PDB file of N, CA, C and O in Angstrom:
ATOM      1  N   UNK A   1     -33.505 -25.330 -26.826  1.00  0.00           N
ATOM      2  CA  UNK A   1     -32.469 -24.357 -27.391  1.00  0.00           C
ATOM      3  C   UNK A   1     -32.596 -23.320 -25.992  1.00  0.00           C
ATOM      4  O   UNK A   1     -31.574 -23.057 -25.359  1.00  0.00           O
ATOM      5  N   UNK A   2     -33.789 -22.824 -25.621  1.00  0.00           N
ATOM      6  CA  UNK A   2     -33.824 -21.962 -24.897  1.00  0.00           C
ATOM      7  C   UNK A   2     -33.370 -22.016 -23.243  1.00  0.00           C
ATOM      8  O   UNK A   2     -33.193 -21.033 -22.524  1.00  0.00           O
ATOM      9  N   UNK A   3     -33.237 -23.443 -22.860  1.00  0.00           N
ATOM     10  CA  UNK A   3     -32.422 -23.638 -21.562  1.00  0.00           C
ATOM     11  C   UNK A   3     -31.056 -23.445 -21.594  1.00  0.00           C
ATOM     12  O   UNK A   3     -30.479 -22.888 -20.661  1.00  0.00           O
ATOM     13  N   UNK A   4     -30.425 -23.890 -22.670  1.00  0.00           N
ATOM     14  CA  UNK A   4     -28.770 -23.359 -22.617  1.00  0.00           C
ATOM     15  C   UNK A   4     -28.699 -21.719 -22.706  1.00  0.00           C
ATOM     16  O   UNK A   4     -27.980 -21.026 -21.988  1.00  0.00           O
ATOM     17  N   UNK A   5     -29.726 -21.157 -23.889  1.00  0.00           N
ATOM     18  CA  UNK A   5     -29.615 -19.717 -23.544  1.00  0.00           C
ATOM     19  C   UNK A   5     -29.697 -18.951 -22.169  1.00  0.00           C
ATOM     20  O   UNK A   5     -28.982 -18.030 -21.772  1.00  0.00           O
ATOM     21  N   UNK A   6     -30.829 -19.618 -21.505  1.00  0.00           N
ATOM     22  CA  UNK A   6     -31.235 -19.350 -20.208  1.00  0.00           C
ATOM     23  C   UNK A   6     -29.890 -19.392 -18.980  1.00  0.00           C
ATOM     24  O   UNK A   6     -29.656 -18.609 -18.059  1.00  0.00           O
ATOM     25  N   UNK A   7     -29.242 -20.510 -19.373  1.00  0.00           N
ATOM     26  CA  UNK A   7     -28.129 -21.002 -18.398  1.00  0.00           C
ATOM     27  C   UNK A   7     -27.120 -20.143 -18.660  1.00  0.00           C
ATOM     28  O   UNK A   7     -26.428 -19.719 -17.734  1.00  0.00           O
ATOM     29  N   UNK A   8     -26.918 -19.799 -19.862  1.00  0.00           N
ATOM     30  CA  UNK A   8     -25.793 -18.705 -20.275  1.00  0.00           C
ATOM     31  C   UNK A   8     -25.872 -17.453 -19.610  1.00  0.00           C
ATOM     32  O   UNK A   8     -24.949 -16.873 -19.037  1.00  0.00           O
ATOM     33  N   UNK A   9     -27.423 -16.968 -19.772  1.00  0.00           N
ATOM     34  CA  UNK A   9     -27.565 -15.715 -19.443  1.00  0.00           C
ATOM     35  C   UNK A   9     -27.369 -15.529 -17.782  1.00  0.00           C
ATOM     36  O   UNK A   9     -26.782 -14.572 -17.277  1.00  0.00           O
ATOM     37  N   UNK A  10     -27.957 -16.597 -17.066  1.00  0.00           N
ATOM     38  CA  UNK A  10     -27.727 -16.752 -15.534  1.00  0.00           C
ATOM     39  C   UNK A  10     -26.345 -16.654 -15.267  1.00  0.00           C
ATOM     40  O   UNK A  10     -25.948 -15.872 -14.404  1.00  0.00           O
ATOM     41  N   UNK A  11     -25.457 -17.466 -16.007  1.00  0.00           N
ATOM     42  CA  UNK A  11     -23.957 -17.434 -15.761  1.00  0.00           C
ATOM     43  C   UNK A  11     -23.593 -16.221 -15.834  1.00  0.00           C
ATOM     44  O   UNK A  11     -23.175 -15.729 -14.786  1.00  0.00           O
ATOM     45  N   UNK A  12     -23.628 -15.420 -16.975  1.00  0.00           N
ATOM     46  CA  UNK A  12     -23.175 -14.111 -17.223  1.00  0.00           C
ATOM     47  C   UNK A  12     -23.483 -13.280 -16.167  1.00  0.00           C
ATOM     48  O   UNK A  12     -22.634 -12.515 -15.709  1.00  0.00           O
ATOM     49  N   UNK A  13     -24.950 -13.364 -15.594  1.00  0.00           N
ATOM     50  CA  UNK A  13     -25.318 -12.163 -14.555  1.00  0.00           C
ATOM     51  C   UNK A  13     -24.545 -12.818 -13.176  1.00  0.00           C
ATOM     52  O   UNK A  13     -24.258 -12.006 -12.296  1.00  0.00           O
ATOM     53  N   UNK A  14     -24.273 -13.944 -13.002  1.00  0.00           N
ATOM     54  CA  UNK A  14     -23.677 -14.493 -11.900  1.00  0.00           C
ATOM     55  C   UNK A  14     -22.123 -14.009 -11.745  1.00  0.00           C
ATOM     56  O   UNK A  14     -21.569 -13.739 -10.680  1.00  0.00           O
ATOM     57  N   UNK A  15     -21.618 -13.965 -12.893  1.00  0.00           N
ATOM     58  CA  UNK A  15     -20.240 -13.749 -12.848  1.00  0.00           C
ATOM     59  C   UNK A  15     -20.092 -12.112 -12.765  1.00  0.00           C
ATOM     60  O   UNK A  15     -19.284 -11.497 -12.069  1.00  0.00           O
ATOM     61  N   UNK A  16     -21.065 -11.573 -13.642  1.00  0.00           N
ATOM     62  CA  UNK A  16     -20.856  -9.818 -13.412  1.00  0.00           C
ATOM     63  C   UNK A  16     -21.066  -9.500 -12.179  1.00  0.00           C
ATOM     64  O   UNK A  16     -20.287  -8.719 -11.633  1.00  0.00           O
ATOM     65  N   UNK A  17     -22.125 -10.020 -11.503  1.00  0.00           N
ATOM     66  CA  UNK A  17     -22.378  -9.513 -10.044  1.00  0.00           C
ATOM     67  C   UNK A  17     -21.253  -9.750  -9.056  1.00  0.00           C
ATOM     68  O   UNK A  17     -20.838  -8.882  -8.287  1.00  0.00           O
ATOM     69  N   UNK A  18     -20.737 -11.127  -9.140  1.00  0.00           N
ATOM     70  CA  UNK A  18     -19.638 -11.396  -8.438  1.00  0.00           C
ATOM     71  C   UNK A  18     -18.457 -10.456  -8.799  1.00  0.00           C
ATOM     72  O   UNK A  18     -17.821 -10.025  -7.837  1.00  0.00           O
ATOM     73  N   UNK A  19     -18.081 -10.087 -10.001  1.00  0.00           N
ATOM     74  CA  UNK A  19     -17.124  -9.190 -10.079  1.00  0.00           C
ATOM     75  C   UNK A  19     -17.222  -8.125  -9.554  1.00  0.00           C
ATOM     76  O   UNK A  19     -16.187  -7.756  -9.000  1.00  0.00           O
ATOM     77  N   UNK A  20     -18.474  -7.129  -9.465  1.00  0.00           N
ATOM     78  CA  UNK A  20     -18.714  -6.046  -8.988  1.00  0.00           C
ATOM     79  C   UNK A  20     -18.690  -6.229  -7.516  1.00  0.00           C
ATOM     80  O   UNK A  20     -18.210  -5.300  -6.866  1.00  0.00           O
ATOM     81  N   UNK A  21     -19.135  -7.288  -6.873  1.00  0.00           N
ATOM     82  CA  UNK A  21     -19.065  -7.433  -5.439  1.00  0.00           C
ATOM     83  C   UNK A  21     -17.627  -7.420  -5.103  1.00  0.00           C
ATOM     84  O   UNK A  21     -17.229  -6.636  -4.241  1.00  0.00           O
ATOM     85  N   UNK A  22     -16.779  -8.251  -5.729  1.00  0.00           N
ATOM     86  CA  UNK A  22     -15.155  -8.309  -5.321  1.00  0.00           C
ATOM     87  C   UNK A  22     -14.631  -7.040  -5.483  1.00  0.00           C
ATOM     88  O   UNK A  22     -13.951  -6.605  -4.554  1.00  0.00           O
ATOM     89  N   UNK A  23     -14.844  -6.173  -6.719  1.00  0.00           N
ATOM     90  CA  UNK A  23     -14.033  -4.892  -6.775  1.00  0.00           C
ATOM     91  C   UNK A  23     -14.651  -4.068  -5.778  1.00  0.00           C
ATOM     92  O   UNK A  23     -13.865  -3.214  -5.368  1.00  0.00           O
ATOM     93  N   UNK A  24     -15.884  -4.022  -5.196  1.00  0.00           N
ATOM     94  CA  UNK A  24     -16.352  -3.178  -4.222  1.00  0.00           C
ATOM     95  C   UNK A  24     -15.675  -3.516  -2.845  1.00  0.00           C
ATOM     96  O   UNK A  24     -15.168  -2.619  -2.171  1.00  0.00           O
ATOM     97  N   UNK A  25     -15.678  -4.750  -2.467  1.00  0.00           N
ATOM     98  CA  UNK A  25     -15.255  -5.273  -1.346  1.00  0.00           C
ATOM     99  C   UNK A  25     -13.830  -5.275  -1.082  1.00  0.00           C
ATOM    100  O   UNK A  25     -13.345  -4.776  -0.066  1.00  0.00           O
ATOM    101  N   UNK A  26     -13.092  -5.894  -2.089  1.00  0.00           N
ATOM    102  CA  UNK A  26     -11.798  -5.975  -1.908  1.00  0.00           C
ATOM    103  C   UNK A  26     -10.877  -4.808  -2.659  1.00  0.00           C
ATOM    104  O   UNK A  26      -9.661  -4.862  -2.472  1.00  0.00           O
ATOM    105  N   UNK A  27     -11.282  -4.024  -3.287  1.00  0.00           N
ATOM    106  CA  UNK A  27     -10.608  -2.802  -3.930  1.00  0.00           C
ATOM    107  C   UNK A  27     -11.481  -1.538  -3.796  1.00  0.00           C
ATOM    108  O   UNK A  27     -11.870  -0.987  -4.825  1.00  0.00           O
ATOM    109  N   UNK A  28     -11.782  -1.089  -2.686  1.00  0.00           N
ATOM    110  CA  UNK A  28     -12.582   0.050  -2.491  1.00  0.00           C
ATOM    111  C   UNK A  28     -11.877   1.271  -3.167  1.00  0.00           C
ATOM    112  O   UNK A  28     -12.571   2.117  -3.730  1.00  0.00           O
ATOM    113  N   UNK A  29     -10.768   1.364  -3.135  1.00  0.00           N
ATOM    114  CA  UNK A  29      -9.721   2.453  -3.616  1.00  0.00           C
ATOM    115  C   UNK A  29     -10.231   2.665  -4.961  1.00  0.00           C
ATOM    116  O   UNK A  29     -10.347   3.834  -5.332  1.00  0.00           O
ATOM    117  N   UNK A  30     -10.606   1.574  -5.875  1.00  0.00           N
ATOM    118  CA  UNK A  30     -10.904   1.821  -7.199  1.00  0.00           C
ATOM    119  C   UNK A  30     -12.140   2.819  -7.368  1.00  0.00           C
ATOM    120  O   UNK A  30     -12.244   3.607  -8.308  1.00  0.00           O
ATOM    121  N   UNK A  31     -13.029   2.682  -6.364  1.00  0.00           N
ATOM    122  CA  UNK A  31     -14.122   3.649  -6.549  1.00  0.00           C
ATOM    123  C   UNK A  31     -13.685   5.024  -6.041  1.00  0.00           C
ATOM    124  O   UNK A  31     -13.824   6.011  -6.764  1.00  0.00           O
ATOM    125  N   UNK A  32     -13.142   5.116  -4.775  1.00  0.00           N
ATOM    126  CA  UNK A  32     -12.756   6.626  -4.441  1.00  0.00           C
ATOM    127  C   UNK A  32     -11.308   6.433  -3.562  1.00  0.00           C
ATOM    128  O   UNK A  32     -11.010   5.318  -3.135  1.00  0.00           O
ATOM    129  N   UNK A  33     -10.607   7.384  -3.374  1.00  0.00           N
ATOM    130  CA  UNK A  33      -9.424   7.463  -2.696  1.00  0.00           C
ATOM    131  C   UNK A  33      -9.829   7.927  -1.310  1.00  0.00           C
ATOM    132  O   UNK A  33      -8.984   7.742  -0.434  1.00  0.00           O
ATOM    133  N   UNK A  34     -10.830   8.426  -0.999  1.00  0.00           N
ATOM    134  CA  UNK A  34     -11.299   8.956   0.449  1.00  0.00           C
ATOM    135  C   UNK A  34     -12.643   9.002   0.446  1.00  0.00           C
ATOM    136  O   UNK A  34     -13.295   8.939  -0.595  1.00  0.00           O
ATOM    137  N   UNK A  35     -13.183   9.121   1.669  1.00  0.00           N
ATOM    138  CA  UNK A  35     -14.490   9.071   1.958  1.00  0.00           C
ATOM    139  C   UNK A  35     -15.376  10.160   1.466  1.00  0.00           C
ATOM    140  O   UNK A  35     -16.607  10.128   1.480  1.00  0.00           O
ATOM    141  N   UNK A  36     -14.652  11.095   1.045  1.00  0.00           N
ATOM    142  CA  UNK A  36     -15.461  12.538   0.681  1.00  0.00           C
ATOM    143  C   UNK A  36     -15.562  12.590  -0.835  1.00  0.00           C
ATOM    144  O   UNK A  36     -16.273  13.473  -1.316  1.00  0.00           O
ATOM    145  N   UNK A  37     -14.854  11.642  -1.742  1.00  0.00           N
ATOM    146  CA  UNK A  37     -14.977  11.717  -3.098  1.00  0.00           C
ATOM    147  C   UNK A  37     -15.676  10.420  -3.664  1.00  0.00           C
ATOM    148  O   UNK A  37     -15.418   9.951  -4.772  1.00  0.00           O
ATOM    149  N   UNK A  38     -16.635   9.867  -2.732  1.00  0.00           N
ATOM    150  CA  UNK A  38     -17.498   8.598  -3.428  1.00  0.00           C
ATOM    151  C   UNK A  38     -18.242   9.072  -4.480  1.00  0.00           C
ATOM    152  O   UNK A  38     -18.801  10.151  -4.280  1.00  0.00           O
ATOM    153  N   UNK A  39     -18.411   8.485  -5.674  1.00  0.00           N
ATOM    154  CA  UNK A  39     -19.437   8.940  -6.471  1.00  0.00           C
ATOM    155  C   UNK A  39     -20.827   8.234  -6.171  1.00  0.00           C
ATOM    156  O   UNK A  39     -21.149   7.216  -6.783  1.00  0.00           O
ATOM    157  N   UNK A  40     -21.628   8.808  -5.215  1.00  0.00           N
ATOM    158  CA  UNK A  40     -22.744   8.068  -4.656  1.00  0.00           C
ATOM    159  C   UNK A  40     -23.704   7.966  -5.819  1.00  0.00           C
ATOM    160  O   UNK A  40     -24.111   6.820  -6.011  1.00  0.00           O
ATOM    161  N   UNK A  41     -24.133   8.836  -6.588  1.00  0.00           N
ATOM    162  CA  UNK A  41     -25.283   8.534  -7.635  1.00  0.00           C
ATOM    163  C   UNK A  41     -24.648   7.499  -8.672  1.00  0.00           C
ATOM    164  O   UNK A  41     -25.392   6.563  -8.964  1.00  0.00           O
ATOM    165  N   UNK A  42     -23.382   7.518  -9.277  1.00  0.00           N
ATOM    166  CA  UNK A  42     -23.013   6.356  -9.864  1.00  0.00           C
ATOM    167  C   UNK A  42     -23.056   4.936  -9.276  1.00  0.00           C
ATOM    168  O   UNK A  42     -23.366   3.900  -9.864  1.00  0.00           O
ATOM    169  N   UNK A  43     -22.663   5.105  -7.932  1.00  0.00           N
ATOM    170  CA  UNK A  43     -22.517   3.780  -7.308  1.00  0.00           C
ATOM    171  C   UNK A  43     -23.928   3.149  -7.044  1.00  0.00           C
ATOM    172  O   UNK A  43     -24.120   1.933  -7.077  1.00  0.00           O
ATOM    173  N   UNK A  44     -24.840   4.023  -6.795  1.00  0.00           N
ATOM    174  CA  UNK A  44     -26.222   3.490  -6.598  1.00  0.00           C
ATOM    175  C   UNK A  44     -26.625   2.814  -7.954  1.00  0.00           C
ATOM    176  O   UNK A  44     -27.243   1.758  -7.814  1.00  0.00           O
ATOM    177  N   UNK A  45     -26.401   3.209  -9.196  1.00  0.00           N
ATOM    178  CA  UNK A  45     -26.630   2.717 -10.208  1.00  0.00           C
ATOM    179  C   UNK A  45     -25.931   1.286 -10.428  1.00  0.00           C
ATOM    180  O   UNK A  45     -26.527   0.267 -10.780  1.00  0.00           O
ATOM    181  N   UNK A  46     -24.689   1.385 -10.182  1.00  0.00           N
ATOM    182  CA  UNK A  46     -24.018   0.027 -10.178  1.00  0.00           C
ATOM    183  C   UNK A  46     -24.417  -1.160  -9.261  1.00  0.00           C
ATOM    184  O   UNK A  46     -24.422  -2.329  -9.646  1.00  0.00           O
ATOM    185  N   UNK A  47     -24.733  -0.774  -8.081  1.00  0.00           N
ATOM    186  CA  UNK A  47     -25.203  -1.635  -6.932  1.00  0.00           C
ATOM    187  C   UNK A  47     -26.489  -2.046  -7.411  1.00  0.00           C
ATOM    188  O   UNK A  47     -26.667  -3.264  -7.413  1.00  0.00           O
ATOM    189  N   UNK A  48     -27.564  -1.219  -7.876  1.00  0.00           N
ATOM    190  CA  UNK A  48     -28.938  -1.696  -8.521  1.00  0.00           C
ATOM    191  C   UNK A  48     -28.613  -2.542  -9.589  1.00  0.00           C
ATOM    192  O   UNK A  48     -29.402  -3.484  -9.645  1.00  0.00           O
ATOM    193  N   UNK A  49     -27.791  -2.563 -10.416  1.00  0.00           N
ATOM    194  CA  UNK A  49     -27.581  -3.671 -11.552  1.00  0.00           C
ATOM    195  C   UNK A  49     -26.942  -4.955 -10.982  1.00  0.00           C
ATOM    196  O   UNK A  49     -27.115  -6.064 -11.486  1.00  0.00           O
ATOM    197  N   UNK A  50     -26.193  -4.714  -9.896  1.00  0.00           N
ATOM    198  CA  UNK A  50     -25.686  -5.823  -9.255  1.00  0.00           C
ATOM    199  C   UNK A  50     -26.566  -6.567  -8.669  1.00  0.00           C
ATOM    200  O   UNK A  50     -26.423  -7.786  -8.766  1.00  0.00           O
ATOM    201  N   UNK A  51     -27.495  -6.121  -8.048  1.00  0.00           N
ATOM    202  CA  UNK A  51     -28.589  -6.583  -7.108  1.00  0.00           C
ATOM    203  C   UNK A  51     -29.628  -7.370  -7.992  1.00  0.00           C
ATOM    204  O   UNK A  51     -30.109  -8.482  -7.771  1.00  0.00           O
ATOM    205  N   UNK A  52     -29.863  -6.483  -9.090  1.00  0.00           N
ATOM    206  CA  UNK A  52     -30.730  -7.165 -10.248  1.00  0.00           C
ATOM    207  C   UNK A  52     -30.129  -8.412 -10.803  1.00  0.00           C
ATOM    208  O   UNK A  52     -30.728  -9.479 -10.938  1.00  0.00           O
ATOM    209  N   UNK A  53     -28.842  -8.163 -11.120  1.00  0.00           N
ATOM    210  CA  UNK A  53     -28.138  -9.487 -11.567  1.00  0.00           C
ATOM    211  C   UNK A  53     -28.086 -10.693 -10.715  1.00  0.00           C
ATOM    212  O   UNK A  53     -28.244 -11.851 -11.103  1.00  0.00           O
ATOM    213  N   UNK A  54     -27.816 -10.243  -9.361  1.00  0.00           N
ATOM    214  CA  UNK A  54     -27.941 -11.586  -8.703  1.00  0.00           C
ATOM    215  C   UNK A  54     -29.260 -12.087  -8.279  1.00  0.00           C
ATOM    216  O   UNK A  54     -29.313 -13.183  -7.723  1.00  0.00           O
ATOM    217  N   UNK A  55     -30.454 -11.322  -8.506  1.00  0.00           N
ATOM    218  CA  UNK A  55     -31.801 -12.019  -8.441  1.00  0.00           C
ATOM    219  C   UNK A  55     -32.037 -12.943  -9.496  1.00  0.00           C
ATOM    220  O   UNK A  55     -32.518 -14.069  -9.376  1.00  0.00           O
ATOM    221  N   UNK A  56     -31.585 -12.267 -10.747  1.00  0.00           N
ATOM    222  CA  UNK A  56     -31.524 -13.258 -12.272  1.00  0.00           C
ATOM    223  C   UNK A  56     -30.639 -14.327 -12.065  1.00  0.00           C
ATOM    224  O   UNK A  56     -30.890 -15.440 -12.527  1.00  0.00           O
ATOM    225  N   UNK A  57     -29.673 -14.104 -11.443  1.00  0.00           N
ATOM    226  CA  UNK A  57     -28.724 -15.502 -11.401  1.00  0.00           C
ATOM    227  C   UNK A  57     -29.118 -16.541 -10.597  1.00  0.00           C
ATOM    228  O   UNK A  57     -28.955 -17.678 -11.040  1.00  0.00           O
ATOM    229  N   UNK A  58     -29.640 -16.385  -9.424  1.00  0.00           N
ATOM    230  CA  UNK A  58     -30.409 -17.347  -8.633  1.00  0.00           C
ATOM    231  C   UNK A  58     -31.509 -17.906  -9.104  1.00  0.00           C
ATOM    232  O   UNK A  58     -32.061 -18.836  -8.516  1.00  0.00           O
ATOM    233  N   UNK A  59     -31.990 -17.337 -10.338  1.00  0.00           N
ATOM    234  CA  UNK A  59     -33.165 -18.058 -10.748  1.00  0.00           C
ATOM    235  C   UNK A  59     -34.677 -17.463 -10.217  1.00  0.00           C
ATOM    236  O   UNK A  59     -35.700 -17.980 -10.665  1.00  0.00           O
ATOM    237  N   UNK A  60     -34.731 -16.632  -9.487  1.00  0.00           N
ATOM    238  CA  UNK A  60     -36.005 -16.041  -8.954  1.00  0.00           C
ATOM    239  C   UNK A  60     -36.742 -15.216  -9.900  1.00  0.00           C
ATOM    240  O   UNK A  60     -36.336 -14.129 -10.312  1.00  0.00           O
ATOM    241  N   UNK A  61     -37.788 -15.743 -10.214  1.00  0.00           N
ATOM    242  CA  UNK A  61     -38.672 -15.006 -11.378  1.00  0.00           C
ATOM    243  C   UNK A  61     -40.118 -14.486 -10.699  1.00  0.00           C
ATOM    244  O   UNK A  61     -40.998 -15.312 -10.459  1.00  0.00           O
ATOM    245  N   UNK A  62     -40.273 -13.296 -10.454  1.00  0.00           N
ATOM    246  CA  UNK A  62     -41.340 -12.586  -9.950  1.00  0.00           C
ATOM    247  C   UNK A  62     -42.625 -12.969 -10.603  1.00  0.00           C
ATOM    248  O   UNK A  62     -42.530 -13.178 -11.812  1.00  0.00           O
ATOM    249  N   UNK A  63     -43.916 -13.119 -10.020  1.00  0.00           N
ATOM    250  CA  UNK A  63     -45.157 -13.064 -10.875  1.00  0.00           C
ATOM    251  C   UNK A  63     -45.616 -11.804 -11.431  1.00  0.00           C
ATOM    252  O   UNK A  63     -46.396 -11.694 -12.376  1.00  0.00           O
ATOM    253  N   UNK A  64     -45.060 -10.837 -10.756  1.00  0.00           N
ATOM    254  CA  UNK A  64     -45.534  -9.393 -11.150  1.00  0.00           C
ATOM    255  C   UNK A  64     -44.841  -9.093 -12.368  1.00  0.00           C
ATOM    256  O   UNK A  64     -43.634  -9.334 -12.367  1.00  0.00           O
ATOM    257  N   UNK A  65     -45.381  -8.591 -13.464  1.00  0.00           N
ATOM    258  CA  UNK A  65     -44.779  -8.385 -14.811  1.00  0.00           C
ATOM    259  C   UNK A  65     -43.637  -7.266 -14.708  1.00  0.00           C
ATOM    260  O   UNK A  65     -42.520  -7.340 -15.220  1.00  0.00           O
ATOM    261  N   UNK A  66     -44.117  -6.277 -13.986  1.00  0.00           N
ATOM    262  CA  UNK A  66     -43.079  -5.398 -13.532  1.00  0.00           C
ATOM    263  C   UNK A  66     -41.875  -5.611 -13.067  1.00  0.00           C
ATOM    264  O   UNK A  66     -40.869  -5.106 -13.566  1.00  0.00           O
ATOM    265  N   UNK A  67     -41.876  -6.326 -12.135  1.00  0.00           N
ATOM    266  CA  UNK A  67     -40.959  -6.779 -11.246  1.00  0.00           C
ATOM    267  C   UNK A  67     -40.125  -7.943 -12.227  1.00  0.00           C
ATOM    268  O   UNK A  67     -38.901  -8.062 -12.160  1.00  0.00           O
ATOM    269  N   UNK A  68     -40.767  -8.568 -12.914  1.00  0.00           N
ATOM    270  CA  UNK A  68     -40.106  -9.562 -13.905  1.00  0.00           C
ATOM    271  C   UNK A  68     -39.201  -8.946 -14.893  1.00  0.00           C
ATOM    272  O   UNK A  68     -38.147  -9.483 -15.232  1.00  0.00           O
ATOM    273  N   UNK A  69     -39.612  -7.826 -15.349  1.00  0.00           N
ATOM    274  CA  UNK A  69     -38.721  -6.967 -16.185  1.00  0.00           C
ATOM    275  C   UNK A  69     -37.666  -6.345 -15.560  1.00  0.00           C
ATOM    276  O   UNK A  69     -36.605  -6.257 -16.178  1.00  0.00           O
ATOM    277  N   UNK A  70     -37.783  -5.788 -14.177  1.00  0.00           N
ATOM    278  CA  UNK A  70     -36.895  -5.360 -13.403  1.00  0.00           C
ATOM    279  C   UNK A  70     -35.616  -6.278 -13.342  1.00  0.00           C
ATOM    280  O   UNK A  70     -34.468  -6.004 -13.693  1.00  0.00           O
ATOM    281  N   UNK A  71     -36.115  -7.429 -12.806  1.00  0.00           N
ATOM    282  CA  UNK A  71     -34.851  -8.330 -12.443  1.00  0.00           C
ATOM    283  C   UNK A  71     -34.649  -9.188 -13.396  1.00  0.00           C
ATOM    284  O   UNK A  71     -34.416 -10.378 -13.181  1.00  0.00           O
ATOM    285  N   UNK A  72     -34.737  -8.534 -14.822  1.00  0.00           N
ATOM    286  CA  UNK A  72     -34.229  -9.483 -16.060  1.00  0.00           C
ATOM    287  C   UNK A  72     -32.923  -8.973 -16.480  1.00  0.00           C
ATOM    288  O   UNK A  72     -32.529  -7.940 -15.937  1.00  0.00           O
ATOM    289  N   UNK A  73     -32.134  -9.585 -17.435  1.00  0.00           N
ATOM    290  CA  UNK A  73     -30.737  -9.127 -17.891  1.00  0.00           C
ATOM    291  C   UNK A  73     -30.948  -7.697 -18.691  1.00  0.00           C
ATOM    292  O   UNK A  73     -30.077  -6.830 -18.769  1.00  0.00           O
ATOM    293  N   UNK A  74     -32.282  -7.612 -19.277  1.00  0.00           N
ATOM    294  CA  UNK A  74     -32.477  -6.403 -19.964  1.00  0.00           C
ATOM    295  C   UNK A  74     -32.231  -5.092 -19.139  1.00  0.00           C
ATOM    296  O   UNK A  74     -31.881  -4.053 -19.698  1.00  0.00           O
ATOM    297  N   UNK A  75     -32.455  -5.197 -17.612  1.00  0.00           N
ATOM    298  CA  UNK A  75     -32.228  -4.092 -17.093  1.00  0.00           C
ATOM    299  C   UNK A  75     -30.982  -4.036 -16.339  1.00  0.00           C
ATOM    300  O   UNK A  75     -30.360  -2.987 -16.165  1.00  0.00           O
ATOM    301  N   UNK A  76     -30.551  -5.402 -15.804  1.00  0.00           N
ATOM    302  CA  UNK A  76     -29.464  -5.592 -14.918  1.00  0.00           C
ATOM    303  C   UNK A  76     -28.417  -5.392 -15.798  1.00  0.00           C
ATOM    304  O   UNK A  76     -27.742  -4.452 -15.377  1.00  0.00           O
ATOM    305  N   UNK A  77     -27.937  -5.877 -16.905  1.00  0.00           N
ATOM    306  CA  UNK A  77     -26.770  -5.626 -17.583  1.00  0.00           C
ATOM    307  C   UNK A  77     -26.476  -4.051 -18.040  1.00  0.00           C
ATOM    308  O   UNK A  77     -25.363  -3.539 -17.919  1.00  0.00           O
ATOM    309  N   UNK A  78     -27.474  -3.454 -18.509  1.00  0.00           N
ATOM    310  CA  UNK A  78     -27.012  -2.003 -18.790  1.00  0.00           C
ATOM    311  C   UNK A  78     -26.697  -1.319 -17.632  1.00  0.00           C
ATOM    312  O   UNK A  78     -25.871  -0.407 -17.671  1.00  0.00           O
ATOM    313  N   UNK A  79     -27.325  -1.685 -16.460  1.00  0.00           N
ATOM    314  CA  UNK A  79     -27.146  -1.024 -15.209  1.00  0.00           C
ATOM    315  C   UNK A  79     -25.871  -1.161 -14.830  1.00  0.00           C
ATOM    316  O   UNK A  79     -25.228  -0.188 -14.434  1.00  0.00           O
ATOM    317  N   UNK A  80     -25.362  -2.364 -14.905  1.00  0.00           N
ATOM    318  CA  UNK A  80     -23.901  -2.804 -14.609  1.00  0.00           C
ATOM    319  C   UNK A  80     -22.944  -2.016 -15.426  1.00  0.00           C
ATOM    320  O   UNK A  80     -21.988  -1.437 -14.911  1.00  0.00           O
ATOM    321  N   UNK A  81     -23.231  -1.991 -16.856  1.00  0.00           N
ATOM    322  CA  UNK A  81     -22.227  -1.343 -17.722  1.00  0.00           C
ATOM    323  C   UNK A  81     -22.118   0.032 -17.459  1.00  0.00           C
ATOM    324  O   UNK A  81     -21.014   0.540 -17.263  1.00  0.00           O
ATOM    325  N   UNK A  82     -23.406   0.838 -17.429  1.00  0.00           N
ATOM    326  CA  UNK A  82     -23.461   2.282 -17.146  1.00  0.00           C
ATOM    327  C   UNK A  82     -22.703   2.488 -15.891  1.00  0.00           C
ATOM    328  O   UNK A  82     -21.688   3.181 -15.819  1.00  0.00           O
ATOM    329  N   UNK A  83     -23.335   1.749 -14.749  1.00  0.00           N
ATOM    330  CA  UNK A  83     -22.510   1.939 -13.317  1.00  0.00           C
ATOM    331  C   UNK A  83     -21.159   1.816 -13.334  1.00  0.00           C
ATOM    332  O   UNK A  83     -20.452   2.580 -12.677  1.00  0.00           O
ATOM    333  N   UNK A  84     -20.631   0.784 -14.135  1.00  0.00           N
ATOM    334  CA  UNK A  84     -19.298   0.295 -13.941  1.00  0.00           C
ATOM    335  C   UNK A  84     -18.562   1.372 -14.829  1.00  0.00           C
ATOM    336  O   UNK A  84     -17.410   1.708 -14.556  1.00  0.00           O
ATOM    337  N   UNK A  85     -19.249   1.901 -15.891  1.00  0.00           N
ATOM    338  CA  UNK A  85     -18.128   2.725 -16.639  1.00  0.00           C
ATOM    339  C   UNK A  85     -18.207   4.116 -15.864  1.00  0.00           C
ATOM    340  O   UNK A  85     -17.167   4.772 -15.790  1.00  0.00           O
ATOM    341  N   UNK A  86     -19.388   4.614 -15.274  1.00  0.00           N
ATOM    342  CA  UNK A  86     -19.150   6.003 -14.495  1.00  0.00           C
ATOM    343  C   UNK A  86     -18.541   5.847 -13.192  1.00  0.00           C
ATOM    344  O   UNK A  86     -18.155   6.878 -12.643  1.00  0.00           O
ATOM    345  N   UNK A  87     -18.375   4.651 -12.552  1.00  0.00           N
ATOM    346  CA  UNK A  87     -17.780   4.588 -11.285  1.00  0.00           C
ATOM    347  C   UNK A  87     -16.207   4.346 -11.590  1.00  0.00           C
ATOM    348  O   UNK A  87     -15.427   5.068 -10.970  1.00  0.00           O
ATOM    349  N   UNK A  88     -15.720   3.474 -12.415  1.00  0.00           N
ATOM    350  CA  UNK A  88     -14.325   3.023 -12.400  1.00  0.00           C
ATOM    351  C   UNK A  88     -13.363   3.829 -13.538  1.00  0.00           C
ATOM    352  O   UNK A  88     -12.139   3.846 -13.673  1.00  0.00           O
ATOM    353  N   UNK A  89     -14.494   4.516 -14.327  1.00  0.00           N
ATOM    354  CA  UNK A  89     -13.646   5.283 -15.330  1.00  0.00           C
ATOM    355  C   UNK A  89     -13.899   6.739 -15.263  1.00  0.00           C
ATOM    356  O   UNK A  89     -13.293   7.506 -16.010  1.00  0.00           O
TER     357      UNK A  89
END
């Protein structure tokens, strides 16, 4: 049962990270209308979550316990949600 749950979690991480990547690259005006009004603090949170989601999605598991926790969905998904909420709304 753990294998299917792990596969679903990795798939969710990959889809979420790809969605954020597509939004940032293809629709930058969703983030800011000009270069002077970019919400840098919130964008950093969103991109950290995206990066952690990519690491989790591709299956890399560090040996360090702290890094294993950082690159898990426990950290990546809330960062994506908080960053997405604060950047896009």
